[in-house]
C-alpha positions, 0 to 999 in steps of 0.5 A: 527468491524461490528458496526464501519463499519455500523456507517461509512457507515451510516455517509457517506450515511447521510452526517454527519460531516466528523469527525464522519466518519473518527473516525469510519474508524480509529476505525475499521482500528485500530481494524484490526491492533490490532486483525489480525495477520501479517506475515512478507514477505521476500523481498530479496536484489535486486542488479543491475549492468550495464556496462557504455554504458547501461542506462534506468534503472527504479525502479519498485514496484515489485522489478524485473528488467524490461529490456524494458526500458534499452538501449545500447548507 
């Protein structure tokens, strides 16, 4: 992996053709995916129910309810 990272750094610094850089980067990313163990992370279902007079619900990447945007009409 060090050799691929060094090659990608050198390609970026010297302005070599982009294909060489992309090939080296893809190589060390693929190697990392193959060699590094992955642990699945539990993500529970997030159900949201609101009354008809409440609006402004926004989905957030952190999957938590953000009440700041909610408005009661």
